[in-house]
C-alpha positions as CSV (number, residue, x, y, z in Angstrom):
1,M,0.2,-7.5,102.9
2,P,-2.7,-9.2,100.4
3,N,-5.1,-10.9,102.0
4,S,-4.6,-14.9,102.2
5,Q,-8.3,-15.5,101.5
6,S,-8.0,-13.6,98.3
7,T,-4.8,-14.8,97.2
8,F,-5.9,-18.5,98.0
9,T,-9.3,-18.1,95.8
10,Q,-6.9,-16.4,92.9
11,R,-4.9,-19.6,92.9
12,W,-7.8,-21.7,93.2
13,Y,-9.2,-20.3,89.9
14,K,-6.3,-20.6,88.3
15,T,-5.8,-23.7,88.8
16,A,-9.1,-24.9,87.8
17,L,-9.1,-22.8,85.0
18,I,-6.0,-24.6,84.1
19,A,-7.3,-28.0,84.5
20,S,-10.1,-27.5,82.8
21,I,-8.5,-26.6,79.6
22,L,-6.4,-29.1,79.8
23,M,-9.2,-31.9,80.3
24,G,-10.6,-30.3,77.1
25,V,-7.3,-30.5,75.3
26,A,-7.2,-34.1,76.3
27,G,-11.0,-34.8,74.9
28,V,-10.6,-33.5,71.9
29,V,-7.2,-35.4,71.3
30,I,-8.6,-38.9,72.7
31,L,-12.3,-38.1,71.0
32,T,-11.6,-36.7,67.6
33,P,-10.2,-39.9,65.8
34,H,-13.2,-41.4,67.0
35,I,-15.5,-38.6,65.4
36,I,-13.6,-38.5,62.3
37,M,-13.7,-42.4,62.2
38,G,-17.6,-42.5,62.4
39,V,-17.5,-39.6,59.9
40,I,-15.6,-41.7,57.4
41,E,-17.0,-45.3,58.3
42,G,-20.1,-44.5,57.4
43,P,-23.2,-45.3,59.5
44,P,-23.1,-48.2,62.1
45,C,-24.2,-51.6,61.2
46,R,-27.9,-51.9,61.4
47,N,-29.7,-54.9,63.3
48,D,-26.2,-56.8,62.8
49,H,-27.9,-59.4,65.2
50,L,-30.0,-60.1,62.0
51,L,-26.9,-60.7,59.7
52,R,-27.7,-64.5,59.2
53,V,-28.0,-66.4,56.2
54,E,-31.5,-67.5,57.0
55,N,-32.7,-63.7,57.2
56,V,-30.4,-62.2,53.9
57,R,-31.8,-65.3,51.9
58,L,-35.3,-63.5,52.3
59,Y,-34.0,-60.7,50.4
60,G,-31.2,-62.1,48.2
61,D,-32.9,-65.0,46.7
62,P,-35.0,-62.9,44.5
63,I,-31.7,-60.8,43.1
64,L,-30.4,-64.4,42.2
65,E,-33.3,-65.6,40.4
66,R,-32.9,-62.3,38.1
67,I,-29.3,-62.7,37.8
68,A,-29.9,-66.1,36.6
69,K,-32.9,-64.8,34.2
70,Y,-30.5,-61.8,33.1
71,R,-27.1,-64.6,32.3
72,T,-30.3,-66.8,30.4
73,T,-31.2,-63.8,28.0
74,H,-28.0,-62.3,27.6
75,G,-25.5,-65.0,27.8
76,V,-23.5,-63.7,30.5
77,Y,-23.8,-62.3,34.2
78,P,-24.7,-58.8,34.5
79,H,-21.7,-56.1,35.3
80,S,-23.6,-54.3,38.1
81,L,-27.0,-55.0,39.5
82,A,-28.0,-51.8,37.8
83,D,-28.0,-53.4,34.5
84,M,-31.2,-55.3,35.8
85,Y,-33.2,-52.7,36.6
86,R,-36.5,-53.2,35.3
87,D,-39.1,-50.2,35.1
88,G,-37.2,-48.6,37.9
89,E,-37.7,-51.5,40.5
90,L,-35.1,-51.8,42.9
91,F,-34.2,-54.8,44.5
92,P,-35.0,-55.5,48.1
93,T,-32.9,-54.0,50.3
94,P,-32.7,-55.5,54.1
95,D,-32.6,-53.3,57.2
96,I,-29.5,-55.7,58.2
97,G,-25.8,-54.5,57.7
98,S,-25.0,-51.7,55.3
99,G,-28.6,-52.1,53.7
100,V,-26.6,-52.0,50.5
101,W,-26.0,-55.0,48.3
102,E,-22.4,-55.5,47.0
103,Y,-22.0,-57.4,43.9
104,S,-19.0,-58.1,41.8
105,S,-19.0,-60.3,38.6
106,Y,-16.2,-62.2,36.5
107,S,-16.2,-64.2,33.6
108,D,-18.0,-67.5,35.0
109,G,-19.7,-66.5,37.8
110,F,-20.3,-63.4,40.7
111,C,-20.5,-62.8,44.3
112,L,-23.3,-61.2,46.1
113,S,-23.0,-60.0,49.5
114,I,-24.3,-57.8,52.4
115,G,-22.4,-56.9,55.2
116,C,-21.3,-54.0,58.2
117,P,-19.3,-50.9,57.0
118,P,-16.5,-49.8,56.6
119,D,-15.0,-52.9,55.0
120,Q,-18.6,-55.3,54.7
121,Y,-17.3,-57.0,58.0
122,P,-18.9,-59.5,59.3
123,N,-20.9,-60.4,56.1
124,V,-23.1,-62.8,54.5
125,H,-22.4,-63.9,50.9
126,Y,-23.1,-66.1,47.8
127,C,-20.4,-66.8,45.4
128,T,-21.3,-69.3,42.4
129,S,-18.0,-71.1,42.9
130,S,-19.6,-72.1,46.1
131,G,-23.4,-72.2,45.2
132,E,-24.6,-71.5,48.7
133,W,-25.1,-68.5,51.1
134,R,-22.5,-68.3,53.6
135,Q,-21.8,-66.4,56.6
136,D,-18.1,-64.7,57.5
137,F,-17.6,-63.3,61.6
């Protein structure tokens, strides 16, 4: 006849092992999408509480001036911000949102924005159609 203490201990260890395995599998199933999305979406939004018109204008207004000068000189808006690099001079990059300016031009205007990854929302943007900086929250 087996020792009842030994049988109980063996069952307890088996139960604990199965429970641990199931919890580990559940953790992987639950966390994997979040881990993958974090990798795919990129870095989190930096200082999103500062993503306000008054803060972004400090960095963005000098870029708007350079876009206006480019248009005066070339007669068109630049196709990209890279078209305006002079002597390796880069644009001011705020430590807000993604830290990367998004720019798109079209025949009679452009939009300049900065926001939070992955889809630049929320954001602050300037479009020639409105002629002013706006927040989109």
